[in-house]
GUGU-563581 format. One record per residue (C-alpha): residue number from 1; chain; x negated, y, z. Coordinates in steps of 0.1 Angstrom, whole numbers, plus 2048, in hexadecimal, padded with zeros to 3 digits. Layout:
+-----+--------+-----+-----+-----+
| num | chaine |   x |   y |   z |
+-----+--------+-----+-----+-----+
| NUM |      A |   X |   Y |   Z |
...
+-----+--------+-----+-----+-----+
***
This chain:
+-----+--------+-----+-----+-----+
| num | chaine |   x |   y |   z |
+-----+--------+-----+-----+-----+
|   1 |      A | 514 | 14C | C1A |
|   2 |      A | 4FB | 162 | C2B |
|   3 |      A | 4EE | 182 | C1A |
|   4 |      A | 4CD | 170 | C13 |
|   5 |      A | 4DE | 153 | C03 |
|   6 |      A | 4F3 | 16A | BEC |
|   7 |      A | 4D4 | 17E | BE2 |
|   8 |      A | 4BE | 15F | BDB |
|   9 |      A | 4AA | 162 | BFB |
|  10 |      A | 4B8 | 147 | C13 |
|  11 |      A | 49A | 147 | C29 |
|  12 |      A | 496 | 16D | C2C |
|  13 |      A | 472 | 16C | C1E |
|  14 |      A | 476 | 186 | C03 |
|  15 |      A | 461 | 1A5 | C03 |
|  16 |      A | 464 | 1C4 | BEE |
|  17 |      A | 44A | 1BA | BD4 |
|  18 |      A | 452 | 195 | BD1 |
|  19 |      A | 46B | 17F | BBE |
|  20 |      A | 488 | 170 | BD1 |
|  21 |      A | 489 | 14A | BD6 |
|  22 |      A | 4A6 | 149 | BBD |
|  23 |      A | 4AC | 161 | BA1 |
|  24 |      A | 4CC | 152 | B91 |
|  25 |      A | 4EF | 14F | B9F |
|  26 |      A | 4EB | 16D | BB5 |
|  27 |      A | 50A | 17D | BC5 |
|  28 |      A | 510 | 19E | BD7 |
|  29 |      A | 513 | 19F | BFD |
|  30 |      A | 533 | 1AF | C08 |
|  31 |      A | 541 | 1AE | BE4 |
|  32 |      A | 55D | 197 | BD8 |
|  33 |      A | 54E | 180 | BBD |
|  34 |      A | 551 | 17B | BA0 |
|  35 |      A | 554 | 1A1 | BA3 |
|  36 |      A | 564 | 1A5 | B80 |
|  37 |      A | 580 | 18C | B86 |
|  38 |      A | 5A3 | 19B | B88 |
|  39 |      A | 5A8 | 190 | BAC |
|  40 |      A | 587 | 1A0 | BB7 |
|  41 |      A | 58D | 1C0 | BA4 |
|  42 |      A | 5AF | 1C4 | BB7 |
|  43 |      A | 5A0 | 1BB | BD9 |
|  44 |      A | 5A6 | 1D7 | BF3 |
|  45 |      A | 586 | 1E7 | C00 |
|  46 |      A | 580 | 1FA | C20 |
|  47 |      A | 575 | 21B | C11 |
|  48 |      A | 581 | 23E | C14 |
|  49 |      A | 57F | 246 | BEF |
|  50 |      A | 589 | 225 | BDE |
|  51 |      A | 5A6 | 20E | BE3 |
|  52 |      A | 59A | 1EF | BD0 |
|  53 |      A | 57A | 1DF | BC7 |
|  54 |      A | 581 | 1E8 | BA2 |
|  55 |      A | 584 | 20D | BAB |
|  56 |      A | 563 | 20C | BBE |
|  57 |      A | 551 | 1F9 | BA2 |
|  58 |      A | 55D | 211 | B88 |
|  59 |      A | 54E | 22E | B9B |
|  60 |      A | 52E | 21E | BA8 |
|  61 |      A | 523 | 20A | B8A |
|  62 |      A | 526 | 225 | B6F |
|  63 |      A | 507 | 223 | B59 |
|  64 |      A | 4F0 | 241 | B5A |
|  65 |      A | 4F9 | 25B | B3F |
|  66 |      A | 4E4 | 25B | B20 |
|  67 |      A | 4D4 | 27E | B1D |
|  68 |      A | 4C4 | 286 | AFC |
|  69 |      A | 4C7 | 2AB | AF0 |
|  70 |      A | 4BD | 2A2 | ACD |
|  71 |      A | 4DD | 28E | AC5 |
|  72 |      A | 4F1 | 2AF | AC7 |
|  73 |      A | 4DC | 2C0 | AAC |
|  74 |      A | 4EC | 2CA | A8B |
|  75 |      A | 4ED | 2AF | A72 |
|  76 |      A | 4E8 | 291 | A8A |
|  77 |      A | 4FD | 273 | A81 |
|  78 |      A | 500 | 251 | A92 |
|  79 |      A | 503 | 22D | A87 |
|  80 |      A | 50F | 210 | A9B |
|  81 |      A | 4F7 | 1F2 | A97 |
|  82 |      A | 509 | 1D6 | AA8 |
|  83 |      A | 508 | 1B0 | AA7 |
|  84 |      A | 526 | 1A0 | A98 |
|  85 |      A | 53A | 190 | AB5 |
|  86 |      A | 528 | 16F | ABA |
|  87 |      A | 52B | 152 | AD2 |
|  88 |      A | 50E | 150 | AEB |
|  89 |      A | 4FE | 12D | AE9 |
|  90 |      A | 4FF | 117 | B08 |
|  91 |      A | 4DA | 11A | B0D |
|  92 |      A | 4C5 | 12F | B25 |
|  93 |      A | 4B3 | 144 | B0B |
|  94 |      A | 4BE | 150 | AE9 |
|  95 |      A | 4B0 | 16A | AD2 |
|  96 |      A | 4CA | 175 | AB9 |
|  97 |      A | 4C5 | 18D | A9B |
|  98 |      A | 4D8 | 19E | A80 |
|  99 |      A | 4CC | 1B2 | A62 |
| 100 |      A | 4D9 | 1D5 | A57 |
| 101 |      A | 4D5 | 1E4 | A35 |
| 102 |      A | 4CF | 209 | A3D |
| 103 |      A | 4D2 | 215 | A19 |
| 104 |      A | 4F6 | 208 | A19 |
| 105 |      A | 4FE | 216 | A3B |
| 106 |      A | 4EE | 239 | A3A |
| 107 |      A | 4E4 | 23F | A16 |
| 108 |      A | 4C3 | 242 | A04 |
| 109 |      A | 4B6 | 263 | A11 |
| 110 |      A | 49B | 269 | A2B |
| 111 |      A | 4A5 | 269 | A50 |
| 112 |      A | 495 | 268 | A72 |
| 113 |      A | 4A3 | 251 | A8D |
| 114 |      A | 4A2 | 266 | AAD |
| 115 |      A | 4B5 | 253 | AC7 |
| 116 |      A | 4C8 | 233 | AD0 |
| 117 |      A | 4DF | 229 | AEC |
| 118 |      A | 4EC | 206 | AF6 |
| 119 |      A | 50E | 1F8 | AEE |
| 120 |      A | 512 | 1DC | B08 |
| 121 |      A | 52D | 1C2 | B02 |
| 122 |      A | 522 | 1A6 | B19 |
| 123 |      A | 50B | 1B1 | B35 |
| 124 |      A | 50C | 18E | B43 |
| 125 |      A | 4F3 | 182 | B29 |
| 126 |      A | 4E3 | 1A0 | B19 |
| 127 |      A | 4BE | 1A2 | B23 |
| 128 |      A | 4B0 | 1BB | B09 |
| 129 |      A | 4B6 | 1C8 | AE6 |
| 130 |      A | 49B | 1D2 | ACC |
| 131 |      A | 49F | 1E4 | AAA |
| 132 |      A | 485 | 1D8 | A91 |
| 133 |      A | 47A | 1E9 | A71 |
| 134 |      A | 478 | 1D1 | A53 |
| 135 |      A | 463 | 1D1 | A33 |
| 136 |      A | 476 | 1D9 | A13 |
| 137 |      A | 470 | 1B4 | A09 |
| 138 |      A | 487 | 1A7 | A24 |
| 139 |      A | 4A6 | 196 | A17 |
| 140 |      A | 4C5 | 1A1 | A29 |
| 141 |      A | 4DA | 184 | A34 |
| 142 |      A | 4FD | 188 | A42 |
| 143 |      A | 506 | 182 | A66 |
| 144 |      A | 4F3 | 17A | A86 |
| 145 |      A | 4D8 | 15F | A87 |
| 146 |      A | 4C1 | 151 | AA2 |
| 147 |      A | 49E | 15F | AA0 |
| 148 |      A | 47E | 161 | AB3 |
| 149 |      A | 46A | 17D | AC4 |
| 150 |      A | 46E | 191 | AA4 |
| 151 |      A | 48A | 190 | A8B |
| 152 |      A | 473 | 181 | A6F |
| 153 |      A | 450 | 185 | A63 |
| 154 |      A | 45C | 1A2 | A4D |
| 155 |      A | 46E | 1B3 | A6B |
| 156 |      A | 454 | 1B9 | A86 |
| 157 |      A | 452 | 1DF | A8B |
| 158 |      A | 461 | 1E9 | AAC |
| 159 |      A | 477 | 208 | AA8 |
| 160 |      A | 48D | 208 | AC7 |
| 161 |      A | 48A | 1F2 | AE6 |
| 162 |      A | 4A6 | 1F2 | B00 |
| 163 |      A | 4A6 | 1DD | B20 |
| 164 |      A | 4BC | 1DA | B3F |
| 165 |      A | 4BB | 1FB | B53 |
| 166 |      A | 4B5 | 213 | B36 |
| 167 |      A | 4D0 | 22C | B2C |
| 168 |      A | 4C1 | 230 | B09 |
| 169 |      A | 4A4 | 23B | AF4 |
| 170 |      A | 49D | 260 | AEB |
| 171 |      A | 481 | 26A | AD4 |
| 172 |      A | 468 | 286 | ADA |
| 173 |      A | 477 | 2A6 | ACB |
| 174 |      A | 45B | 2A8 | AB1 |
| 175 |      A | 45F | 283 | AA6 |
| 176 |      A | 475 | 26A | A96 |
| 177 |      A | 473 | 247 | A86 |
| 178 |      A | 475 | 24A | A60 |
| 179 |      A | 493 | 239 | A50 |
| 180 |      A | 49F | 239 | A2C |
| 181 |      A | 48E | 240 | A0B |
| 182 |      A | 46A | 243 | A19 |
| 183 |      A | 470 | 230 | A39 |
| 184 |      A | 482 | 211 | A45 |
| 185 |      A | 49E | 207 | A2E |
| 186 |      A | 4A5 | 1E6 | A40 |
| 187 |      A | 4A7 | 1E0 | A66 |
| 188 |      A | 4B0 | 1C3 | A7D |
| 189 |      A | 4BF | 1C4 | AA0 |
| 190 |      A | 4B4 | 1A9 | AB8 |
| 191 |      A | 4C6 | 19F | AD9 |
| 192 |      A | 4B7 | 18A | AF4 |
| 193 |      A | 4D2 | 176 | B06 |
| 194 |      A | 4CB | 167 | B28 |
| 195 |      A | 4E4 | 14C | B31 |
| 196 |      A | 4D6 | 13A | B50 |
| 197 |      A | 4F6 | 126 | B56 |
| 198 |      A | 4F9 | 11C | B32 |
| 199 |      A | 51D | 128 | B30 |
| 200 |      A | 52E | 11F | B0F |
| 201 |      A | 54B | 137 | B0F |
| 202 |      A | 539 | 159 | B0C |
| 203 |      A | 537 | 16F | AED |
| 204 |      A | 524 | 190 | AE7 |
| 205 |      A | 524 | 1AC | ACE |
| 206 |      A | 50C | 1C4 | ADF |
| 207 |      A | 4F7 | 1DD | ACB |
| 208 |      A | 4E9 | 200 | AC8 |
| 209 |      A | 4F7 | 221 | ABD |
| 210 |      A | 4DB | 231 | AAA |
| 211 |      A | 4D9 | 257 | AA3 |
| 212 |      A | 4C8 | 263 | A84 |
| 213 |      A | 4C4 | 284 | A72 |
| 214 |      A | 4BB | 290 | A4E |
| 215 |      A | 4A9 | 2AE | A5E |
| 216 |      A | 487 | 29D | A60 |
| 217 |      A | 471 | 2A5 | A7E |
| 218 |      A | 44C | 2AD | A7D |
| 219 |      A | 43E | 28A | A82 |
| 220 |      A | 447 | 266 | A7C |
| 221 |      A | 446 | 251 | A9C |
| 222 |      A | 43E | 22D | AA3 |
| 223 |      A | 43A | 214 | AC0 |
| 224 |      A | 418 | 205 | AC9 |
| 225 |      A | 418 | 1E5 | ADD |
| 226 |      A | 3FC | 1DA | AF5 |
| 227 |      A | 3F9 | 1BC | B0C |
| 228 |      A | 3F4 | 196 | B0C |
| 229 |      A | 404 | 17E | AF4 |
| 230 |      A | 3FA | 15E | B06 |
| 231 |      A | 3F4 | 156 | B2B |
| 232 |      A | 3FD | 13C | B45 |
| 233 |      A | 407 | 143 | B6A |
| 234 |      A | 402 | 127 | B83 |
| 235 |      A | 41E | 123 | B9D |
| 236 |      A | 41C | 12C | BC2 |
| 237 |      A | 405 | 14A | BBE |
| 238 |      A | 40E | 16A | BD1 |
| 239 |      A | 3FB | 17E | BB7 |
| 240 |      A | 3EC | 177 | B95 |
| 241 |      A | 3E1 | 192 | B7C |
| 242 |      A | 3DF | 190 | B56 |
| 243 |      A | 3C7 | 1AA | B46 |
| 244 |      A | 3C9 | 1B3 | B21 |
| 245 |      A | 3AF | 1CB | B11 |
| 246 |      A | 3B6 | 1DE | AF1 |
| 247 |      A | 391 | 1E2 | AEB |
| 248 |      A | 37F | 200 | ADE |
| 249 |      A | 376 | 1EB | AC0 |
| 250 |      A | 39A | 1E4 | ABA |
| 251 |      A | 3A4 | 209 | ABC |
| 252 |      A | 388 | 212 | AA5 |
| 253 |      A | 396 | 1F9 | A8C |
| 254 |      A | 3BB | 205 | A8E |
| 255 |      A | 3BB | 22A | A99 |
| 256 |      A | 3B6 | 241 | A7B |
| 257 |      A | 3BE | 262 | A8C |
| 258 |      A | 3CB | 270 | AAD |
| 259 |      A | 3E7 | 25A | ABC |
| 260 |      A | 3FE | 26F | AD2 |
| 261 |      A | 411 | 25B | AED |
| 262 |      A | 433 | 269 | AF5 |
| 263 |      A | 441 | 24C | B09 |
| 264 |      A | 435 | 22C | B1A |
| 265 |      A | 448 | 20E | B29 |
| 266 |      A | 43C | 1EF | B3B |
| 267 |      A | 44C | 1CE | B34 |
| 268 |      A | 44B | 1AE | B49 |
| 269 |      A | 466 | 196 | B55 |
| 270 |      A | 471 | 18D | B79 |
| 271 |      A | 44F | 180 | B85 |
| 272 |      A | 43F | 1A1 | B7D |
| 273 |      A | 437 | 1B7 | B9B |
| 274 |      A | 41C | 1D0 | B90 |
| 275 |      A | 412 | 1DE | B6E |
| 276 |      A | 3FC | 1FA | B5F |
| 277 |      A | 3ED | 205 | B3E |
| 278 |      A | 3CC | 216 | B44 |
| 279 |      A | 3B8 | 22A | B2A |
| 280 |      A | 392 | 229 | B2A |
| 281 |      A | 37F | 243 | B16 |
| 282 |      A | 359 | 23F | B12 |
| 283 |      A | 35B | 221 | B29 |
| 284 |      A | 369 | 235 | B47 |
| 285 |      A | 38D | 239 | B55 |
| 286 |      A | 39F | 254 | B42 |
| 287 |      A | 3C4 | 251 | B4D |
| 288 |      A | 3E1 | 23A | B53 |
| 289 |      A | 3FD | 239 | B39 |
| 290 |      A | 411 | 224 | B51 |
| 291 |      A | 40B | 21A | B75 |
| 292 |      A | 426 | 207 | B88 |
| 293 |      A | 41A | 1FA | BAA |
| 294 |      A | 43D | 1EB | BAE |
| 295 |      A | 44D | 1DE | B8E |
| 296 |      A | 472 | 1D5 | B8E |
| 297 |      A | 47F | 1C6 | B6D |
| 298 |      A | 4A2 | 1D3 | B72 |
| 299 |      A | 497 | 1F7 | B78 |
| 300 |      A | 47E | 1FF | B5C |
| 301 |      A | 467 | 21E | B61 |
| 302 |      A | 464 | 233 | B42 |
| 303 |      A | 445 | 24A | B40 |
| 304 |      A | 44E | 268 | B2B |
| 305 |      A | 434 | 280 | B1D |
| 306 |      A | 44B | 299 | B0D |
| 307 |      A | 43B | 2B9 | B18 |
| 308 |      A | 417 | 2AD | B16 |
| 309 |      A | 410 | 290 | B00 |
| 310 |      A | 3F2 | 278 | B07 |
| 311 |      A | 3DA | 277 | AE9 |
| 312 |      A | 3C7 | 257 | AE3 |
| 313 |      A | 3AA | 254 | ACB |
| 314 |      A | 395 | 239 | ABA |
| 315 |      A | 37D | 229 | AD2 |
| 316 |      A | 394 | 22C | AF0 |
| 317 |      A | 39C | 20C | B04 |
| 318 |      A | 3BF | 203 | B11 |
| 319 |      A | 3C0 | 1EA | B2D |
| 320 |      A | 3E2 | 1DB | B35 |
| 321 |      A | 3E4 | 1CA | B57 |
| 322 |      A | 401 | 1B5 | B61 |
| 323 |      A | 404 | 1A7 | B84 |
| 324 |      A | 41C | 18B | B8B |
| 325 |      A | 427 | 177 | BA9 |
| 326 |      A | 430 | 152 | BA6 |
| 327 |      A | 432 | 14B | BCB |
| 328 |      A | 456 | 13F | BC8 |
| 329 |      A | 451 | 12B | BA8 |
| 330 |      A | 44A | 106 | BA9 |
| 331 |      A | 440 | 102 | B85 |
| 332 |      A | 428 | 113 | B6D |
| 333 |      A | 434 | 133 | B5C |
| 334 |      A | 42A | 139 | B38 |
| 335 |      A | 42A | 158 | B23 |
| 336 |      A | 449 | 155 | B0D |
| 337 |      A | 46B | 160 | B02 |
| 338 |      A | 482 | 153 | B1E |
| 339 |      A | 48C | 169 | B3C |
| 340 |      A | 479 | 152 | B54 |
| 341 |      A | 45B | 152 | B3D |
| 342 |      A | 445 | 170 | B41 |
| 343 |      A | 439 | 18D | B2B |
| 344 |      A | 41E | 1A8 | B2E |
| 345 |      A | 424 | 1C3 | B15 |
| 346 |      A | 421 | 1E9 | B14 |
| 347 |      A | 436 | 1FD | AFB |
| 348 |      A | 426 | 21E | AF1 |
| 349 |      A | 43A | 236 | ADC |
| 350 |      A | 423 | 24C | AC8 |
| 351 |      A | 41F | 264 | AAA |
| 352 |      A | 415 | 267 | A8E |
| 353 |      A | 41E | 244 | A84 |
| 354 |      A | 405 | 243 | A67 |
| 355 |      A | 3E7 | 247 | A7F |
| 356 |      A | 3E9 | 222 | A89 |
| 357 |      A | 3E1 | 206 | A70 |
| 358 |      A | 3EE | 1EB | A88 |
| 359 |      A | 40A | 1F0 | AA1 |
| 360 |      A | 3FF | 1D3 | AB7 |
| 361 |      A | 3E0 | 1D2 | ACD |
| 362 |      A | 3E4 | 1B0 | ADF |
| 363 |      A | 3CE | 196 | AEF |
| 364 |      A | 3D2 | 171 | AF7 |
| 365 |      A | 3C4 | 15B | B12 |
| 366 |      A | 3A5 | 168 | B24 |
| 367 |      A | 3A9 | 18B | B15 |
| 368 |      A | 3A0 | 180 | AF1 |
| 369 |      A | 3A9 | 19D | AD9 |
| 370 |      A | 3BD | 196 | ABA |
| 371 |      A | 3AF | 1B4 | AA7 |
| 372 |      A | 38A | 1B5 | AB4 |
| 373 |      A | 376 | 196 | AAA |
| 374 |      A | 359 | 1A2 | AC0 |
| 375 |      A | 36C | 196 | ADF |
| 376 |      A | 369 | 172 | AD3 |
| 377 |      A | 343 | 176 | AD2 |
| 378 |      A | 344 | 186 | AF4 |
| 379 |      A | 354 | 167 | B02 |
| 380 |      A | 339 | 152 | AF3 |
| 381 |      A | 34E | 141 | AD9 |
| 382 |      A | 348 | 14C | AB5 |
| 383 |      A | 36B | 14A | AA9 |
| 384 |      A | 38C | 14A | ABC |
| 385 |      A | 3A8 | 144 | AA3 |
| 386 |      A | 3B8 | 129 | A8E |
| 387 |      A | 397 | 12A | A7A |
| 388 |      A | 385 | 11A | A97 |
| 389 |      A | 390 | 0F8 | A8C |
| 390 |      A | 382 | 0FF | A69 |
| 391 |      A | 362 | 10B | A79 |
| 392 |      A | 35F | 0EB | A8D |
| 393 |      A | 361 | 0D8 | A6D |
| 394 |      A | 349 | 0ED | A58 |
| 395 |      A | 330 | 0EE | A74 |
| 396 |      A | 32F | 0C8 | A75 |
| 397 |      A | 33B | 0C5 | A99 |
| 398 |      A | 35B | 0B5 | A8E |
| 399 |      A | 349 | 09C | A78 |
| 400 |      A | 332 | 093 | A95 |
| 401 |      A | 351 | 08D | AAB |
| 402 |      A | 35F | 077 | A90 |
| 403 |      A | 33F | 063 | A8D |
| 404 |      A | 338 | 060 | AB2 |
| 405 |      A | 35A | 05F | AC3 |
| 406 |      A | 379 | 049 | ABF |
| 407 |      A | 39D | 055 | AC0 |
| 408 |      A | 3AA | 04D | AE3 |
| 409 |      A | 390 | 032 | AED |
| 410 |      A | 379 | 021 | AF3 |
| 411 |      A | 35E | 039 | AFF |
| 412 |      A | 33F | 034 | AE9 |
| 413 |      A | 31D | 03B | AF9 |
| 414 |      A | 314 | 052 | ADD |
| 415 |      A | 334 | 065 | AE2 |
| 416 |      A | 32D | 06A | B06 |
| 417 |      A | 309 | 075 | AFF |
| 418 |      A | 316 | 08E | AE5 |
| 419 |      A | 332 | 09D | AFA |
| 420 |      A | 31F | 0A5 | B1B |
| 421 |      A | 306 | 0BE | B0C |
| 422 |      A | 321 | 0CC | AF6 |
| 423 |      A | 337 | 0D5 | B13 |
| 424 |      A | 319 | 0E2 | B27 |
| 425 |      A | 30C | 0F9 | B0C |
| 426 |      A | 32A | 104 | AF8 |
| 427 |      A | 340 | 11F | B08 |
| 428 |      A | 35D | 116 | AF1 |
| 429 |      A | 361 | 0F7 | B07 |
| 430 |      A | 35F | 108 | B29 |
| 431 |      A | 376 | 11A | B41 |
| 432 |      A | 394 | 12E | B39 |
| 433 |      A | 389 | 132 | B16 |
| 434 |      A | 38C | 10D | B10 |
| 435 |      A | 3AF | 10D | B1F |
| 436 |      A | 3B8 | 128 | B05 |
| 437 |      A | 3A8 | 115 | AE9 |
| 438 |      A | 3BB | 0F5 | AF2 |
| 439 |      A | 3DD | 106 | AF6 |
| 440 |      A | 3DC | 11E | AD9 |
| 441 |      A | 3C5 | 110 | ABF |
| 442 |      A | 3BD | 0EA | AC0 |
| 443 |      A | 3E1 | 0DF | AC7 |
| 444 |      A | 3EF | 0F2 | AAA |
| 445 |      A | 3E0 | 0DD | A8D |
| 446 |      A | 3DC | 0B9 | A85 |
| 447 |      A | 3B6 | 0BD | A82 |
| 448 |      A | 3B4 | 0CE | AA4 |
| 449 |      A | 3C8 | 0B2 | AB4 |
| 450 |      A | 3B1 | 099 | AA4 |
| 451 |      A | 393 | 0AB | AB4 |
| 452 |      A | 3A5 | 0AA | AD6 |
| 453 |      A | 3AD | 084 | AD2 |
| 454 |      A | 388 | 07C | ACB |
| 455 |      A | 37C | 091 | AE9 |
| 456 |      A | 395 | 07D | AFF |
| 457 |      A | 384 | 05C | AF9 |
| 458 |      A | 369 | 062 | B13 |
| 459 |      A | 37E | 073 | B2E |
| 460 |      A | 372 | 060 | B4D |
| 461 |      A | 34E | 05C | B42 |
| 462 |      A | 348 | 081 | B39 |
| 463 |      A | 35A | 08C | B59 |
| 464 |      A | 344 | 075 | B6E |
| 465 |      A | 324 | 081 | B5E |
| 466 |      A | 32C | 0A6 | B61 |
| 467 |      A | 336 | 0A1 | B85 |
| 468 |      A | 316 | 08F | B8D |
| 469 |      A | 301 | 0AA | B7B |
| 470 |      A | 312 | 0C5 | B8E |
| 471 |      A | 30B | 0B5 | BB0 |
| 472 |      A | 2F4 | 098 | BAD |
| 473 |      A | 2F4 | 081 | BCD |
| 474 |      A | 2D2 | 077 | BDB |
| 475 |      A | 2C8 | 054 | BD5 |
| 476 |      A | 2C4 | 04F | BFA |
| 477 |      A | 2E7 | 05A | C01 |
| 478 |      A | 2FC | 03A | BFF |
| 479 |      A | 31E | 04B | C08 |
| 480 |      A | 32C | 05D | BEA |
| 481 |      A | 34B | 067 | BFE |
| 482 |      A | 339 | 078 | C1B |
| 483 |      A | 34E | 096 | C25 |
| 484 |      A | 32F | 0AC | C29 |
| 485 |      A | 326 | 0A6 | C05 |
| 486 |      A | 347 | 0B0 | BF5 |
| 487 |      A | 344 | 0B1 | BD0 |
| 488 |      A | 348 | 0D3 | BBF |
| 489 |      A | 34F | 0D0 | B9A |
| 490 |      A | 346 | 0EA | B81 |
| 491 |      A | 360 | 0FE | B6D |
| 492 |      A | 356 | 0EA | B4F |
| 493 |      A | 35F | 0CA | B60 |
| 494 |      A | 380 | 0D5 | B6D |
| 495 |      A | 38B | 0E3 | B4B |
| 496 |      A | 37E | 0C5 | B38 |
| 497 |      A | 392 | 0AE | B4F |
| 498 |      A | 3B2 | 0C1 | B49 |
| 499 |      A | 3AA | 0C2 | B24 |
| 500 |      A | 3AA | 09C | B23 |
| 501 |      A | 3CD | 09A | B32 |
| 502 |      A | 3DA | 0B0 | B16 |
| 503 |      A | 3C4 | 09F | AFC |
| 504 |      A | 3D3 | 07D | B05 |
| 505 |      A | 3F6 | 08A | B01 |
| 506 |      A | 3EF | 098 | ADE |
| 507 |      A | 3DB | 079 | AD5 |
| 508 |      A | 3F8 | 063 | ADD |
| 509 |      A | 40F | 079 | AC8 |
| 510 |      A | 3F6 | 074 | AAB |
| 511 |      A | 3F7 | 04F | AB1 |
| 512 |      A | 41E | 04F | AAF |
| 513 |      A | 41E | 064 | A90 |
| 514 |      A | 407 | 04B | A7F |
+-----+--------+-----+-----+-----+
***
C-alpha cells in the first residue's frame, strides 16, 4: 500500500484543514500493523536507540504527564470511578453509563472535586468520558447500562469531560465542584465507544481517577455549555458554518451575578475544521473565549484563564461558530451522538456555580434559542416548540386543514386555494425555519404528522402555482422550456417541495398504523 492508501488519502488530495477520503481502517506508514500484535512488537527496527518496534512505541507513545499541583495538597484523596468490565457491543456507536453512590464511597461530609485523570483500558474504542452530577432523587442501579447523551433526566450536570488527547482535568486553584452533604451525592460516568468495524470480542473498563478534598476552596465551580443542538450538513461542501447565539435575552434570564470563566474547550467531531466562541458586549465584539482556525479532534485545544479569569455578565452575547467540511462525504451529516455524526458545543468552566440558573445555552435549527422566546418572534413564527402543534389547533388552522384538505389525496380545490396564500404569508412555512419545524416539531407527534399528511395532498398543484407566481410566463411565449427563460423558484417553493417528500413518508406510516 502507498502512504496515501494507509492514511486514507489514496488520491493524495488531502490538505491540512480537510478530512481524508477515508477515516476508518487507517494504518501507519513504515510501521508494522497491527502495531500491538506480538509479531509486530518484536519486529526489529532500524534505529540507533531502539531494537524493536515495541521498544520504540513504549518510548514514543507515552501519554503526556498529568500536571496538577492541587492533587499534592494536604488532605487530598482520590477515588477510582471505573466502568465494570463490560463487553463492547458489535455496533458502531454505544453510550454506556454506570451510577456511583458517593456517600457510600467517600462519606457524608462536604468535599470539593478538584481534578480527574483518565484510566484507559481499551483505547481502540474509547471516544470520550463524562462525569455527570445527579439529583438526589436518582435511583442507583447496579452495573453498566446503555444510555443516551446524558446518563438520565436526573443526571445531566456536566462535572468532568475527557476526550482523546487530554491528559486530565485540573480545577482552578480557587474552585472545586461540590460533592457530599451539600453537593452531589450521586454521580454517573458515561463512556462513548466507537466501534467502526463492529467487532464483537472487545471489552472495556475505562474510567476516571477523581481527586477530592475536605478542605473546601473559595468557590463552587460548574460547566456552562453553549452551541447548537440540531443542524444538518449537506454532503460535498468544502465549508459550511453553523452559528449558535446565546442571546443577551438568554443571559439576562439565567445569569444572576458575575460568571468567571476559568477554562474553555471546543467540541466537534471529524468533519469540524474551525471553531470559535465570541463574546459580544453592548452589541460589539468584546473578546474570544476560544478561537481555533484549525480544529483537530484528536488534539483538543484547552484555553486556560488561570491567572486572569474572563468575567461575563447578564446581557452579554456568546456566539458559537462551528465550521465543517463535508467535501469527502457522500451522504448528509446530522447533529448526533455517533462519531461520524457532528456536534457543535463549547464547554465553559466557571465560578461561582450558583450565578447561573441554567447550565445550558443552546440553539436549534436556524439559531432558535431554547431559553429566549424572543428569537422565535424574530424569525417571524410566534412559537417554536412542541407547543406549535397545539397553537395550530387553537388558532383554527389545523381545523381548516382538516375541513379543506384530505389525507394523502385527492387535492381538493379549496385545499389548494387555502395553502397557497398560507405558504406565501406565514414565515413558519418558509425557508430554513420550515425545515426545522418539520424535522423537530411536526414529525414528533401524531397530530403534527396528521398536519403534514393533509398538506401533502396538494403537492403538485401548490408547487405549480407557486412556481408560476414566482416567474409567470407571458401569454405570447409558447415555449415553456426556452433556455433563456429558466425558471427560478422561490425559497418557499423549494422548501415546500421537500416538505411534501417527507410528508408523504409520514402520511404512509400513519396509513400503515391505522
